[in-house]
C-alpha positions as CSV (number, residue, x, y, z in Angstrom):
1,M,-12.6,-11.7,-44.1
2,G,-14.5,-15.6,-43.3
3,E,-14.2,-18.6,-45.7
4,K,-16.1,-18.9,-49.1
5,P,-19.2,-21.3,-47.9
6,A,-19.0,-24.6,-49.0
7,S,-20.9,-25.9,-53.0
8,K,-24.6,-26.5,-52.0
9,Q,-24.4,-30.4,-52.0
10,A,-26.3,-32.0,-55.2
11,R,-26.4,-35.4,-56.5
12,L,-25.9,-35.9,-60.7
13,H,-27.3,-39.2,-62.3
14,A,-26.4,-39.1,-65.8
15,I,-26.5,-41.9,-68.7
16,V,-23.8,-41.3,-71.5
17,H,-23.8,-42.3,-75.4
18,G,-21.8,-43.3,-77.7
19,R,-18.7,-45.4,-78.1
20,V,-18.0,-46.0,-74.2
21,Q,-17.7,-49.3,-73.4
22,G,-13.9,-50.7,-73.9
23,V,-12.5,-47.5,-73.8
24,N,-11.6,-47.5,-69.9
25,F,-14.7,-44.8,-69.6
26,R,-15.8,-46.7,-65.9
27,Y,-11.9,-46.1,-64.6
28,A,-11.0,-42.8,-66.2
29,T,-14.9,-41.7,-64.6
30,L,-13.6,-43.5,-61.0
31,Q,-10.9,-41.2,-61.9
32,A,-12.3,-37.7,-62.1
33,A,-14.3,-38.3,-59.4
34,D,-11.5,-39.2,-57.0
35,R,-10.1,-36.0,-58.5
36,L,-12.9,-34.0,-57.5
37,R,-13.5,-35.8,-54.0
38,L,-17.3,-37.1,-55.2
39,T,-19.1,-39.6,-54.2
40,G,-20.9,-42.4,-56.1
41,W,-20.6,-45.3,-58.9
42,V,-20.4,-46.0,-62.3
43,A,-21.6,-48.7,-64.1
44,N,-21.0,-50.4,-67.9
45,R,-25.0,-51.1,-68.7
46,W,-26.6,-53.6,-71.8
47,N,-27.6,-51.6,-74.0
48,G,-24.0,-49.8,-74.2
49,T,-24.4,-46.3,-72.6
50,V,-22.4,-45.9,-69.3
51,E,-24.6,-44.9,-66.3
52,T,-22.9,-42.8,-63.5
53,V,-24.3,-41.6,-60.1
54,A,-22.6,-38.6,-58.0
55,E,-23.0,-36.9,-55.2
56,G,-20.7,-33.8,-54.2
57,P,-20.6,-30.1,-54.4
58,S,-21.9,-28.8,-57.1
59,G,-19.7,-26.9,-58.8
60,D,-17.2,-30.1,-58.5
61,L,-20.7,-32.2,-60.2
62,E,-20.5,-29.4,-63.3
63,T,-16.6,-29.9,-63.6
64,F,-17.4,-33.8,-63.7
65,L,-20.2,-33.5,-66.3
66,S,-17.6,-32.0,-68.6
67,F,-15.7,-34.7,-68.4
68,L,-18.3,-37.0,-69.2
69,H,-18.9,-34.9,-72.2
70,R,-15.8,-35.5,-73.4
71,G,-14.7,-39.1,-71.8
72,P,-10.9,-40.6,-72.0
73,P,-9.1,-40.2,-75.3
74,S,-10.2,-43.2,-77.0
75,A,-13.9,-42.7,-76.5
76,W,-16.2,-40.8,-78.4
77,V,-19.9,-39.2,-76.6
78,D,-22.3,-38.5,-78.4
79,R,-24.5,-37.4,-76.4
80,V,-25.2,-37.3,-72.0
81,D,-28.2,-37.7,-71.0
82,A,-27.9,-35.9,-67.1
83,N,-30.8,-35.5,-64.4
84,W,-29.9,-33.1,-60.8
85,Q,-31.1,-34.0,-57.6
86,A,-31.0,-33.3,-53.6
87,A,-27.9,-34.9,-52.4
88,T,-28.4,-37.9,-49.9
89,G,-25.4,-38.8,-48.6
90,E,-25.9,-42.2,-49.1
91,F,-22.4,-43.2,-51.0
92,T,-18.9,-43.2,-48.6
93,D,-16.1,-43.1,-51.7
94,F,-16.8,-43.9,-55.8
95,R,-16.6,-47.1,-56.9
96,V,-17.0,-49.0,-60.4
97,Q,-20.7,-50.9,-59.9
98,F,-21.3,-53.7,-61.9
99,I,-25.4,-54.4,-63.0
């Protein structure tokens, strides 16, 4: 029997709304992405939201999106605007970005 083929690579761009700044959301997102071996970035935005772009296997990105809907224990997520795209392969790791 052969190995299961790798999941299709994809890109997730998400904006997380709610009480998501000042509650370690970026750090928890970084940890979640590292556990899933995703690449990309996460950043606080001027309007109080958190923005993230992540690339990896589509199944792992679904898991990552589930995390974004919950966030760390002290966060309160109202909604997540998610946009799926084709992976570009432009990232080598996942990091906190300052925009």
